[in-house]
N, C-alpha and C positions, 0 to 999 in steps of 0.2 A: 855099682848098683849096689851095693852092701851098704853107701850112706846114706841114698837115695831111701832105701826101706827105711833105715832106722828114721832116718825126719820125717818118714811117713807115720810111723807110728808112734813118734812125740808129735804130732802134728796130730793125728785122731784123738790122743789123750787129752790134750789140751782143748778141743773141742768139746771130749764129754765133759771134762772139769769147769768149761765156763756155761753149761749147761743150769749151774746152780746159780741164781738170781746173786746168792751173795759173795760168791768168790767171783763172779763174773765183774761187782759191781768194787772189787780189790782189785782186779788184777787192771781195772782200766785206770786207778784212783794210781798205782806204782807204775802205769808207764809215763804218765802226766808227771809222774816228778822229775826230776835230775840223775843224771849216771851217781850212783856211789861208789866212790871208790875208798876201798877201808881198810886199814891195817889194826892189826893188835898190839897195842907196846905196855910191858911189864915197867913201869914208872918207876918202881924201888926194888932191891932183892931184901929190902927190911921187911917184916912181919911182925905185929905184936898178937900174934895165935899161932900155933901149929897143930893147924889138924888135920882130922886122922883122915886119912886117902888125899889130901891136897895133892893135885898134880904139880906144881910148881915146886913142889923140895923135894917129893918122887922122884920127880925127872931133875932133879940137882940143877934147877933154873938159879937159883941161886948162887952159884957160882960165877953169873956174871954180872958187875956189880956196877950199881948206880954212878954214872960221871961224875964226880964233885967237880969237875970246871963249870960254871954256867953255860961260859960261854961255847962248849960244844954239845950241852942241849939245846942253845939257842940256832946253831948252827944245823943240829940234828929239823928242831923243826922248817928251819926254813928248805930243807933236802928236800920232807914231803910237802913241804905247799909246793916248789917245783916240780913235786913226781905227780900232782893231781891229787894227791889223799885227801879227801874231804869229811870225812868219820874216823874217829881213832873209839876203839874200845880198849879201856883203859886199865889195865889187872895188874899183878904184883905176884910177889910182897901186898902190901897193904897201901892203896896209893893216899890214902888220908892223912899220909904219916909226912909227904910231900906234895902239900899245899898248895905251894906258890908255884911248884913247877906244872901244877895239876891247871891251877889258874891259866896259865899262858898254853897251855894244850887248848884250853877252854876260848880261851881268846881267837884262837886260830882256826880252830878245826870245831866240828858237831862231834860231842862225845856221848858215852855211857860208861859210866865208871863203876867197877865189882868191888866191894868194899865190904867189911865185916860188921862197921855199923858201929864200934866201939869208942872212934871218935868220929864227932856227927860235921860233915863237911857243912859248913854255912852256908846258907838260904842267898846271903849279898854276894856278889860276884860269880854266883853259880845258878842263878836264877831259872835257867832253863833246860839243868843238865839234866838227863836220866840217871839213877841212882837205884843200880841194881844191889842188893841187901843177900847175902847168902845166908841160908838157912837152913840145917841138918834136920829137924825133926821138934819135939815139944820141949819141954825146958830141960828134962832129965837126957835124952836123948843129946837133946844138941850139946850141953854140959856132954856127954859121952863123951863126942866124937869132934867138939873142937873148943870146949872149955877146958879140958886137961880134969875132968870130974868136978870141979871147984866154980869155974866161973861161969853164971850165969847169963852168955853170953846174948840170949834172945830177950831177956826182960830190959837189956841197957840199948837195944836193937831198938823195940818196941817202942822206948821213951824219947830216945833221940830223932825219932821221925815220924812222931805222931803229928797226923794230918796233913803232912809231907806230898804235897802233888808230886812229886819228884821222886820219890821212892816205888820201887818193884823189888818184892822177896823174890829171890831165885830160890822155890823151897826144893832142896835136893831130897828125892823121898829115898825111902829102905823100903828094901822088898817086904819083909818080916814089921812093919810097925804103920801099917795102912792106916790102922785106926785112930793115927794120930792126925791124920788129916783133917780131917771137918773140925775138930777142934782148933790146929793150930792158925787155916784158913777164916775161921772166924775170928782167931784174935787179931791175924792182919788185915781183915777189911775191916774190921771196927774201929781200930786205929788210923783207919782213912787210907788206906796206901790199896795198891793190885799186888796180885799175885800169879807167879810164871813156876813151872814145874820142872824138877830138871830129876836123874834118875842116879841114886850110890850108886859106884862100881866099887867093889872091895878087893880093891886092886892090893890091900896089905894085909889079906888073908884075917878077917874078924871073923867072917863066918857068921855062923846063926842068925840072928836077922838082921844081920846083915850082908851077908851075901845074895848076890844079885842073880845067881845061879837059878836061885827060886824062884825068880819069874815076878813079875810084876801084876800078875792080873789082880789082884787084889787094889794095887794102886791103883790101875785106870778105873777102877767100878768108884772109885773117893773122888777121883779126880772128875766122871763123870754128874756124881753127886752136886762137887763143891763147884761146877761150869752150870748147872743146872740151876741150884740157886743163887750164887754170883754171877749173873752173864757178864756184867758189866765190869767184872773186877778181877777175871782171871785170866789172862793171856795166853791161853792155850783153848785148841779144842781136843774134840776125843777123835781126832781122824790123826793128829801131830802125836798124842800119846802112845794113839797105837804102831804110830811108826818107829818111832825111837825104842820104843821095849818090845817090838815081834822084829825088828827089821825088815818088815815087809813094806816097801815101797811099789802101790800098783801091781807088777806082779814080777817084781827085780827084787833080790835079797842085798843089804848094803849092810857097813859097818861092821863090830866085833862082839 
């Protein structure tokens, strides 16, 4: 009986959701696509940055080393294909440090790769691969959190992916730096790229403008302005932004 009630609630919510013409269109297009069987792969334990708050090093995932034996990597690919895996999100470490293995994955699966963009992933051999470029704020904020206070990662990444249709900036916003969003988005769009937003979690207790406990209300307002200004360049909706930062999805509370 409980299961039937839950299914009924979900069905009612779905019917209400599909009353929106745009969402109805998206739903139909997704249903037409083949089933996605995806995994996430840390391609390497090495990185050419040490970003403050990066989950990979905070959770000590770099203790697991990439195999030196190429045959072992080939066996991994064959195993995943036999399991029906057809999509991989490639993270790390920094995937651009292992381009040959990245290309092997690209030749066997649909991919999205996450990079800090200090090393440009060539167009040839990766023509249709979406590239998610990490970004944590304007030049000074990004330099502080990701460049050790010295390296201008943002400028380097802009240059490497100028007018590259594969590039999508994954902009991790910080609560006290909402005023940077308009300028940062403008630079990314002018660079010929698209933008998606993330939200910084201050796991290393930097405090101040980086403290997620301040809330993201100002950030949401700036994201809404960016969506209104660049509707075809921002891969985010106001509703998604609200769900991620308030933990409210319909009448349910989720996350931490």
